[in-house]
TIVEX-408162 format. One record per residue: residue in one letter; x, y, z of N, C-alpha, C, O in turn. Coordinates in steps of 0.02 Angstrom, whole numbers, plus 32768, in hexadecimal, padded with zeros to 4 digits. Layout:
<sites>
aXYZXYZXYZXYZ/...
</sites>
This chain:
<sites>
m101CD20D84801030D1C184A21050D1B884CC1088D1D184CD/a103BD18F84FC104ED184853610A3D180853410BFD15B850C/i10C9D1AC85671103D1A28560111DD152857C1104D123859B/k113ED15C856B116FD101857A11A4D11685A111C2D14B859A/k11B3D0D485E011C2D0AF861E1209D0A085DD11FCD08885A6/l1240D0AE85ED1279D08D85E4129FD086861A129DD0AE8648/i12CBD04D861A12DCCFF9862E1309D01285FE1306D00885C2/i1347D0438629138CD02A861713AFCFED862413BECFDB865D/r13BDCFCE85EF1400CF7B86141427CFA085ED1423CFBA85B5/g145CCF988627149ACF92860214C7CFBF865714C0CFAB8691/i14E8CFEC86451502CFFF869014F5D04D86A51508D07B8681/i14E1D05486C814F4D09E86E0153ED0C186FB154ED0BF8737/l1565D0DE86CB1598D10786CC15B8D13886DE15BBD16686B6/l15D7D13F871A15F3D180872F162FD17386F61636D13986E3/i1650D19A86E11678D1B286C116C0D1EC86E016D6D22686DA/f16CAD1BF86F81718D1FF86FF1758D21B86E1178FD21E86FD/s1743D23486961768D2218662177ED26D86661754D299866E/i17D3D27F865F17F0D2B2864017E9D2C585F817FCD2FA85E1/n17C7D28D85D217B0D29385791764D2AE857D173FD2C98554/a175DD29E85B3170ED29D85B016FED2DD85BF16DCD2F48591/y170AD31185F7170FD33886161730D36886071749D36E863F/p174CD39985E51781D3AA85E91789D3F38611175CD412862F/s17E3D40A860617C9D43E862D179DD48F8609178CD4A185D1/l179AD4AC864C175ED4D9862D1786D52C861917ADD54D863B/s1769D53A85D517A4D58585C117BAD5AF85E017EDD5CB85CF/q1791D5C2862517B2D5F4864F17F3D5C98675182CD5E18672/m17E8D59286941843D57986B5185CD59C869D1846D5CC867D/q18A4D58686AA18FFD59F86A91904D55F86AF18E3D54B86DF/n192ED51C86831945D4D186A7198BD50F86BC198DD54B86AE/c19BBD4E586DF1A18D4E286EC1A2FD4E586A11A11D4D8866E/s1A70D4FD86AE1A9AD4F3866F1AC8D4A9867D1AE3D49686B1/k1AC4D48D86431AE7D444865B1B2ED44C861A1B2FD46485E2/n1B71D42486511BA0D406860D1B9BD3DD85EA1B69D3B985E0/s1BE1D3DB85C71BB8D399859A1BC7D35B85B41BD4D32B858F/d1BC6D35886131BD9D31086101B7CD30A86551B6BD2E48682/g1B5AD350862F1B39D34A865A1B12D372869A1AD9D37B86AD/a1B52D38386AE1B57D39B86F51B55D3ED87011B7BD41B86F2/i1B17D3E787221AFBD42A871D1B2BD46A87401B2DD473877D/t1B5BD4A187031B64D4E0870F1B4DD52787251B6BD54E874A/d1B23D52E87101B0AD58187191AB6D57487311A8AD560870B/m1AADD58687881A79D59B87971A41D5C1878E1A0DD5CB87AC/n1A67D5DA87491A23D61A873E1A1AD650877C19E2D6518795/g1A3DD67087911A14D69D87D51A0CD672881019DCD6758836/n1A3BD64B88161A2BD62A885019E3D5E2884B19DED5B58874/y19BAD5E988151972D5C787F71992D59B87C519B8D5A58796/c1975D56687DF1996D53B87AB1951D4F687B11952D4DA87E8/l192BD4E5878F190ED4BF87921924D47F876F1947D47F873D/l1909D44087901925D40A878118FDD3C9877C18C1D3D38784/t190CD38B877218DDD359877B18D1D31B87AE18F5D2EB87A2/p18ABD31587DC18B3D2F1880818E3D29B87F318ECD29087B7/d18FDD266882618ECD21287FF18B1D211881F189BD2438803/t1894D20788371839D1F9885D1837D2348877185DD2668877/y17ECD220889917C8D23B88A6178BD21488A5176ED1FA8876/t1774D21389141763D1EA89141718D2208953171ED2478982/n16D6D1FF892816A7D233895C1664D1F1897D167BD1BA898C/t163DD1F7898215FED1F189AE15BED1D3898715B0D1BA89BE/f158DD1BF895F1563D1E08938152ED1CD892B1526D1A18901/y14EBD1F4895714C9D1C489671480D1EC89391448D1F38953/f1493D20288EF1456D22C88C81473D23E88A1149BD26C88AA/v146AD21B885C146BD22D8810141BD23287FB13F2D2068808/g140ED26F87D813DBD25987B513C8D2A4877413EBD2D6877E/l139FD2A987431387D2B187191345D2E0872F131DD2CE875B/c1340D320870A1306D34B872012D6D36386D112F2D366869A/q128BD37286DB127ED38F8692127AD3BD86B4128BD3ED8692/t1269D3D486FD126CD42B8718129AD43B874012CED41C8735/p129CD459876212CAD492876112EAD46287C312C3D46D87F2/p1308D44D87CA130CD42E8811132BD47C8847134DD4AB8833/t1319D47488721332D49488BB1339D46988F21323D43088E9/v1354D4768929136BD45F895C134BD448897C1365D42989AA/q12F8D449897812BCD44189941284D40189691256D3DE897F/n12A0D407892E1272D3D288F6129BD38B88F21289D35188FA/f12DCD3AB88E212FFD37D88B812ECD34788BC12CCD331888D/r12F7D31B88F912D8D2C188F51297D2C688BF1299D2A0888F/t1257D2F888C61226D2ED88A01217D2F3886111F4D2CA8844/v1232D32888461227D33E87ED126FD32187D11278D32B8795/c129FD30187F012D6D2DB87D712CCD2B087D012A9D29C87FF/s12DCD270879512DFD23B878F1305D213878D131DD20C8755/p1322D1E287C51363D1CB88111384D19687AF136CD1708785/l13B5D1B287BA13E8D17D878B140BD14987C01431D12087A5/f1407D14787E41430D133882A141CD15F886F1424D19B887C/q13FDD124889913FED14E890A1403D110892113F4D0D68914/s142FD14789601441D10289991440D13889EC1463D1628A09/n140ED11A89F31405D1348A2D1463D1538A671477D1838A87/e1481D0FC8A4E14BAD0FE8A8814F3D10D8A431527D0ED8A36/g14E5D1298A31150AD13489F4153CD11189CD1540D0D889E5/k156DD118899015A6D0E5899615EFD104898515FFD1368965/l1607D0E4899B164AD11089891679D10289401690D0CB8932/v167FD127892816A9D12988E616DAD15188DC16DFD18C88CC/t1703D12188E9174DD14B88B51757D14088681750D105885A/i1769D1748825177CD19A880817C0D1A4880217E3D1C3882A/t17D8D18087C0181BD18B87AD1801D1AC877317C4D1A88777/p1812D1CC873C1835D1E486ED1833D1A686D71859D17786DF/n17F2D1AD86AF17F6D17A866817DAD14C868E17F9D1198681/i17B2D13F86B41798D10686C1174ED0FD86C61733D13486CC/k172BD0D586C616E6D0CF86D916BDD0AC870A16B8D07286F4/v1697D0B1874B168AD0B38786163ED0968779161CD0B68751/n1626D065879315F3D04A876F15BDD05187BC15C7D02F87EE/l158BD07F87B51562D08A87F6152FD04787F61530D016881A/v1503D05987C114C9D01687D514CBCFFC877014F0D0158746/d149FCFCE876514AFCF9F8740145FCFB6871A1471CFD686E8/e141ACFB5871913F9CFC1870513DED00A871D13FBD0168752/v13B0D046870A138AD07087071345D07786EE133BD06786B4/s1312D08D871412E1D0A386F312BFD0F786F412A6D11D871E/i12CBD0F886B612ADD139868D1273D1538672124DD126865F/e1261D18C86691235D19E86321254D1A9860C1284D1C48625/e125ED1A385B01260D1DB8595125BD22185951240D24785BD/g1274D229856B1263D277857112BED299858112F2D27F8597/i12A5D2F3855F12D1D31E857E12EED32C85AE12BED33785D4/y1320D33685CF1322D34985FD1378D386862213B0D37A8639/p1355D3BB86161375D3DC860F13A5D3ED865A13D7D4108651/y1398D3D8869913A4D3E586E713C1D3AD86F813B1D37886DD/a13F1D3B2872613F7D364872E140BD387879F140CD3C187B4/a1418D33E87CB1419D35C88011456D32C883B1435D3028859/i148CD32A884914AED303888214C4D300889C14F9D31D8896/l14BBD2E288CA14A6D2E3890114F1D2C3892A14F9D2868920/i1533D2EC895D1572D2A7895E1569D2B589A81534D2B789C6/s15AED2C089C215CBD2BD8A1715E1D3088A0315E5D32589CD/k15EBD31A8A3F160FD3518A351657D3568A3B1673D3898A26/t166ED3358A4D16BBD3288A4E16E0D2E98A1E16E6D2AD8A2B/q16EED30389F6170FD2FE89B61776D2DE89C0179ED30989D3/k1785D2B489B617C1D28789C617ECD299896817D1D28F8932/f1827D2AF89721840D29B894518A8D294893918D3D2B28959/s18B3D26188FE1903D2688908192CD28088EF1933D24688DC/i1952D29C88DA1982D2CD88C519BBD2B688A919EBD2C588CD/s19D2D291886A1A36D29F88871A48D2BB882C1A3DD2A887F3/k1A67D2F0884F1A93D31C87FA1ACDD31588001AE1D3028836/k1AF0D31F87D61B24D33287D01B41D37887B81B1FD3998791/f1B7CD39187CE1B92D3EC87CF1BBAD3FD879A1BB0D3E38763/s1BDBD41A87A01C24D43987821C10D48787A81BDDD4A78799/p1C39D49987D11C64D47587F61C57D450881F1C22D4318820/a1C8DD44988501C53D41A88781C30D44488AC1C29D48088A7/r1C1AD41C88E41BDCD450891F1BE2D45089481C17D432894C/t1BD3D45C897D1BD9D44D89BF1BA9D44689C11B83D462899B/g1B88D4048A0B1B45D3FD8A121B5AD3EE8A7D1B88D4038AA0/k1B22D3C78A8A1B1AD3D38AC81B60D3A68B0E1B6FD3B08B49/t1B73D37D8AE01BB4D3608AF61C09D3588AD81C40D3598AF4/g1BF2D34F8A921C26D3668A5C1C25D3788A151BF1D38589F7/t1C60D37A89FB1C63D3AB89BE1C76D36D89781C97D3398978/g1C4ED39089431C63D36C89091C3AD38588DC1C0FD3AE88EC/e1C43D36B88931C21D372886C1BCBD35488611B9FD36E883E/w1BC5D30F888F1B86D2F488911B59D31A88CE1B87D32788F6/c1B22D33188EB1AF1D32389161A98D31E891A1A72D33788F0/w1A90D31189301A69D2D989381A30D30889791A42D33289A2/t19FDD2F4896E19D1D2DD89AE19D2D2C489E819ECD28D89E5/l19C7D2CE8A0D19CCD2AC8A651974D2BF8A85194AD2E78A71/e1974D29A8AB0193DD2958AD11936D2BB8B03195BD2BF8B34/g18F8D2E38AF118D1D3248B2B18B5D34A8AEA18BBD3408AAE/n1888D3878B1B1856D3A18AEF1884D3E58AE21897D4108B0A/s188CD3DD8A9C1896D4108A77187FD4588A7A18A4D47F8A5C/v1842D4758A9A1812D4998A87181CD4B48AC917EFD4DC8AD5/d1835D4B08AE8181CD4AB8B591827D4F88B491860D50D8B3D/p17E3D52B8B4917F1D56D8B7C1823D5818B9A1833D5BD8B9C/n1844D5518BB61884D5618BF218AFD55E8BB618D4D58F8BB4/f18B8D5398B891908D52D8B761917D5708B7818F2D5A08B6D/d1969D56D8B8E19B2D5A08B8F19DAD5948B701A03D5698B83/s19E0D5B18B3B1A2DD5898B081A5AD5A98B3C1A6DD5788B5C/s1A70D5D28B501A95D5C08B7D1AB7D5818BBA1AE9D58C8BDC/d1A9CD5558BBB1A92D53B8BEF1A7CD4F18BC61A43D4D88BC0/k1ACCD4D18BA81ACDD4A18B941A95D4428BB11A74D41A8B91/n1AA7D4488BF51A6CD42B8C171A1FD4118C041A01D3DF8C16/t1A0BD4498BD919CFD4638BB919C4D43F8B701992D42D8B50/w1A19D43F8B641A02D4348B0819E5D3DC8AFA19E8D3A98B1C/v19C8D3EE8AAF19C2D3978AAB19E2D3958A7919B0D3958A54/a1A18D3938A4C1A4ED37F8A121A8AD3918A1B1A9FD3C98A2B/d1AACD3578A0D1B06D3608A151B0AD33989C61AE2D327899B/c1B62D33989D11B8AD34189A81BC4D30289A61BD7D2D689CC/g1BD2D31889641BFAD2DB89731C43D2AF89281C23D2A588F4/p1C7AD29F89221C87D2AB88DE1C71D25B88CA1C95D2558899/t1C4FD21C88CF1C2BD20C889D1BEFD1FD88AA1BE1D1F288E5/p1BC8D1F988861B6FD1DB887F1B6FD1B588CB1B9CD19388E5/p1B3DD1C588DE1B18D1B289341AEFD15989171ACBD14788E8/t1B10D13589571B01D0F889541AC3D0E5896C1AA5D0B08963/t1AA6D13589A31A79D12D89B41A40D18F89A41A4BD1C789BB/v1A0CD177897719FDD1BA898419B3D1D989CF197CD1BF89D6/g19C6D1FF89EA197ED1FA8A241941D22789FD194ED25089D1/q18FCD2178A1618D9D24789F818BAD2818A1A1899D2738A4C/s18BDD2B18A0B18B6D2F58A1C1869D2F48A13183ED2DA89EF/f186ED31B8A431810D31E8A5E17F6D3708A611819D39D8A78/y17ADD37B8A411796D3C48A4F1735D3C78A4D170BD3B88A22/s1732D3E08A8E16FCD3C18AA816D7D3F48AC416E5D4038AFE/p1694D4228A9A168DD4788A8D1657D4778AC4162DD44B8ABC/n1650D4A28B01160ED4AD8B111604D4DB8AE715CAD4D48AD1/a1622D50D8ACC161ED54E8A9D1633D54C8A791668D52E8A76/f160CD5788A2D164CD57A8A131676D5CC8A101660D5F28A3A/s169FD5E289F016A6D64089F116CBD63989991707D63A898A/p1693D631897116A3D650892B16A4D688891C16A5D69B88E2/l16A4D6B78959169BD701894116C5D72B896F16D3D765895F/g16DBD70E89AF170DD72C89DA16CED7208A1B16E7D7438A46/v16B0D7138A291689D7098A5D1653D6CC8A4E1636D6C18A19/w164ED6A98A8F1629D6828A8415E5D6698A7D15BDD6968A8B/s15C2D6288A6A159DD6098A491584D5D88A4915AAD5A88A49/p1541D5CD8A47152DD5808A581521D56189F01511D52C89D5/s1533D5A389DA1527D58F8991155AD5BC89561578D5EF8965/f155CD59B890B1583D5B988F91562D5BB88AD1536D59188A5/t1571D5E688731553D5CD883D15A5D5D1880415E0D5DD880F/s1583D5C487D215C8D5BE87A315ABD596876D1573D57E8772/s15DCD58A872715B8D57886EB1613D56A86C0164AD58386CE/t15FFD53A868D162BD5258672160FD52F862915DBD54D861D/a163CD51185F5162FD53585A215D6D503859F15AED51C8577/e15C1D4D385BB159ED4A385BC1542D49585D5150CD48485BD/t156DD4B1862C1550D4A886721555D4EE86861587D5118681/s150CD50586A21504D51A86E614FAD514872914BDD508872B/y150BD514875C14F5D4F687A8150FD51487DF1546D52F87EA/t14CFD507880A14F3D515884F1501D4DA887B14FCD49E8871/a1516D4FC88B01548D4BA88D41522D4C58922151AD500892F/h1508D493895A14F3D4AE898A14F6D47D89C114D5D44A89BB/i1513D48689EE1525D4788A3C14F0D4848A5F14D8D4B88A74/l14D8D4298A65148FD4248A8414B2D3F38AC414E1D3CE8AB8/l1495D3F88B01148ED3DD8B41147DD3918B3B1462D3808B06/s1485D3738B58147AD3238B63141FD3328B5B1410D2FE8B3F/d13EDD3518B61139FD3348B481397D3518B0B135ED3578AF4/e13D0D3688AE613E5D3798AA013BFD3D88A9813AED3F68A65/t13BCD3EC8ADA13A7D4438AD113F0D4738AB81424D4618AD3/p13F2D49F8A94140ED4C48A95145FD4DA8AEC1456D4E48B28/t1478D4DA8ADB14AFD50A8B101492D5518B2B146AD56E8B07/s149DD5608B4E148AD5CA8B4214CCD5C48B7A14EED5908B7E/g14D7D5FA8B9F1525D6288BA9150ED6748B9F14DFD6988B8E/n1572D6768BBF1579D6C08BCD15ACD6CA8B7C15DAD6A18B77/s15A6D6F08B4D15C2D6E18B161600D7078B3F1633D6E68B36/g160BD7348B5E164ED7508B761680D7228BB716B6D7308BD2/n1658D6ED8BBE1656D6A88BEF165ED64F8BDA162AD62F8BDE/y16A5D6268BC31694D6018BA21672D5BB8BCC164BD58E8BBA/f16A0D5D08C1F168ED5B18C5D163DD5C18C6D1620D5AC8CA0/s1621D5E68C4015B5D6048C611594D5C28C50156ED5A48C76/f15AFD5A48BF3158DD5658BE515ABD5328C0D15E6D5268C19/p1557D5048C2C1572D4C98C3F157DD4898BE1157AD48F8BA4/e158ED44A8C1F15AED40D8BEE1577D3FA8BCF1543D3DF8BE3/a158FD4148B8D1577D3E38B601571D3818B5E158DD3588B82/t153CD3738B1F1545D3508AF61546D33C8ABA1559D3038AAD/y1536D35E8A941529D3468A491546D3908A2E154ED3C68A4A/a1555D36F89D6155AD3C589B51524D3AA897A1519D36E8971/l1505D3DD895514CFD3CF892E14E7D3FE88FB14F2D43A8905/g14EED3DE88C014E1D3F2886F14B5D40A885D148CD3E58878/l148BD43F88371464D420880E1479D45C87D01489D49787DC/q1473D43B878E1473D44D87611458D45D87291424D43E8725/t1460D47E86FB1440D49F86B61470D48C869314ABD497869D/f1447D45B864B1483D43986221466D48585EB1430D4A385EB/n1497D48D85CB14ABD4D485731474D49E855C143BD4AC854A/t1493D455855F146CD40585281456D3D685481476D3A98564/p140AD3E1854513EBD3A6858213F5D3748566140BD366852F/v13D8D34985A91406D2F885AD13BED2CF856C1382D2CF857B/t13D7D2B585311396D2AE85291377D24F8524138FD22684FC/i1356D24585431340D1F0855C1314D1CF852F12D9D1DE8533/s1330D18F84EE12F8D18384D012F2D14884C4130BD12A84F4/p12D4D111848B12DCD0BB84A1131AD0B98487133BD08F84A5/n1336D0D184601377D0D6846013B6D0D0848313EAD0B58471/t13A5D0F684C813E9D0F684F713E2D0C0851013B0D09D8515/s1425D0B885261429D0738532146CD06885711486D0348587/g147CD0C885841496D0CF85BD14ABD11D85BE14B6D142858E/i14AFD12E861314C8D15C861E1508D15F8637152ED1328648/d1510D1BC8638157AD1B2864F155CD1F08689152CD217868B/t157AD1E786A11581D22186D115CCD24386EC15DED23A8726/g15F5D26A86B91630D28386D3162FD2C887081600D2EC8718/f1673D2CA871B166ED2E8874016C5D316873F16FAD2F78740/l16C0D369873C16ECD37D8733175BD36B875A1771D3778792/l177DD352872417A7D32E876017ECD34D87261826D33B871F/t17CFD373870D1825D38286D01824D3D586FA17F7D3FF86F6/n1850D3D98716186AD42587141838D4318759180BD4578747/a1834D429877A17E0D40787A61815D42587FF17FCD4348836/f1862D42387EB187CD443884E18B7D45A882F18D5D44B87FB/d18C1D48F886F18EAD49C8875193DD4A18897193CD48488CD/v196CD4B4888C199ED49288B519BDD4CB88DD19E8D4E588BB/h19B7D4E6891319DFD527892D1A1FD521893B1A40D4F28950/h1A33D57289251A72D55789271A91D5AA89341A7AD5DD8919/s1ACAD5A589651AC7D5E689861B33D60389551B55D5DC8935/a1B3ED63389601B6AD66189261BAAD63289301BD6D62C8905/s1BAAD61589651BF7D60089811BF5D5B8895D1C2DD5A08958/g1BBBD58989401BBAD55A89371B96D534896B1B81D4FD8959/e1B90D53D898A1B58D50D89B01B0FD4D789961AF0D4D68962/i1B09D4B289CD1ABED49489A91A92D47F89E71A9BD44A8A05/p1A70D49E89F31A43D4948A401A1ED4628A301A31D4288A36/r19DCD4738A1619A1D44A8A0119A2D458899919C5D47E8978/f1963D41D8980194ED435894D18E7D433898618C7D42489B8/t18EBD44E89481897D45B89501861D45489251862D48488FE/p183DD437891C1807D43888E917EFD49988DD17F3D4CA8902/e17D8D48E889417CFD4D78878178AD4DC8857176AD511885C/n1775D4AB88381736D4AE87FE1728D47A881E174BD4598844/w16ECD473880A16BFD43F88021686D43687DE1662D46887E2/a1666D3FC87B21631D4068799162ED3D5877E1663D3BA8772/f15E5D3AF876215D4D382872115A3D38B86FC1585D3BF86EF/k1598D35286EA158AD346869E1570D30386871592D2D28698/v152FD2F6865B1513D2BA865F1506D2BA860D14EFD2E785E9/l1519D28285FF1513D28185B014F3D22185B8150AD1F685DD/s14A2D2168573149BD1CD856914C3D1CE852814E0D1F68505/t14B5D18D852C14EDD161850014AFD12884D21489D11184FD/n14A3D11784A2146FD122845F149DD0F5843B1493D0E68400/
</sites>
C-alpha cells in the first residue's frame, strides 16, 4: 500500500503552555507563601516560569530516522522553515500560530529537529518575601532588565553589570534579558553541545555557526569559540508522534515551567535571572 500524503488543514501551533509542558521531576521549585511571594530559594537555587520568551524560528521538523547536525534538513519533514526566520514571543497558556497549512506523509515519527536563534530573550517579574535588592532599588518585586544575563564576564560584585532590579510595587515596564551563547558549559567546561533528557524525551542541543556547521573551541576558554548564529535541538521521543489520516494539527510545546533560575545572594540581592533548562516536545491532534 502506497504511503498517503496528508494535507493537514487547520493550523500548526506552537504551544507554550505551563499545563502542556509541566515541570521536570528533578527540578526544584521556589517555596511560596499564601500570597504567592517566593520565600525560600532552596539553597539559592530557585526555578521559576518566565512571563515571556522570545526567539527566532528557522526550522521545525519531524523525522523517521535519527537526525544529525549534517542531515536534519534532508531526513526530517519540515513543519515550518524560513531562511529569514520568524520572531515569536511566547507567553504561558497562549498558542502562537506559525503556519496555517503543512504537508507531511503519514507515519511514525520518533524524532524531531528544531533550529532557532542562539539568542533567547525572556522577561520575568516575581514577588519575594522578604524584600530583595536589585540594581537600583529594594522591594518585594523583582524583574528583568535589558541586557545579557549569561555574560561570561558577569561580575555579581559590580552592580553596573546587573540585569535585574527590585522595588516595592509591581513594575510598569519589564525589560527583556537575553542569553546568546557561543558555547555551552554543562559540566563546567565549554562545549559546542550538550545532551539531556526529560521524562518524555532525550535531546542534544548544538551551537551552530552561520553556515549551520558546529562551532568549536578550547574547552577551557569560552572566548576561543567564534561568534555563532543558531541553536539546534535534536530530540528522540519516548512516545513517537503518529501522523494519520485523522490528524488535524501538530503542536510543538516548549518547556517554560521551572525553566529559569533566579540568582540570589545570602545578603538578599538579586543581580539577574537566567535560563536553566531547555526542552521541547511535539504532539499530534486527531
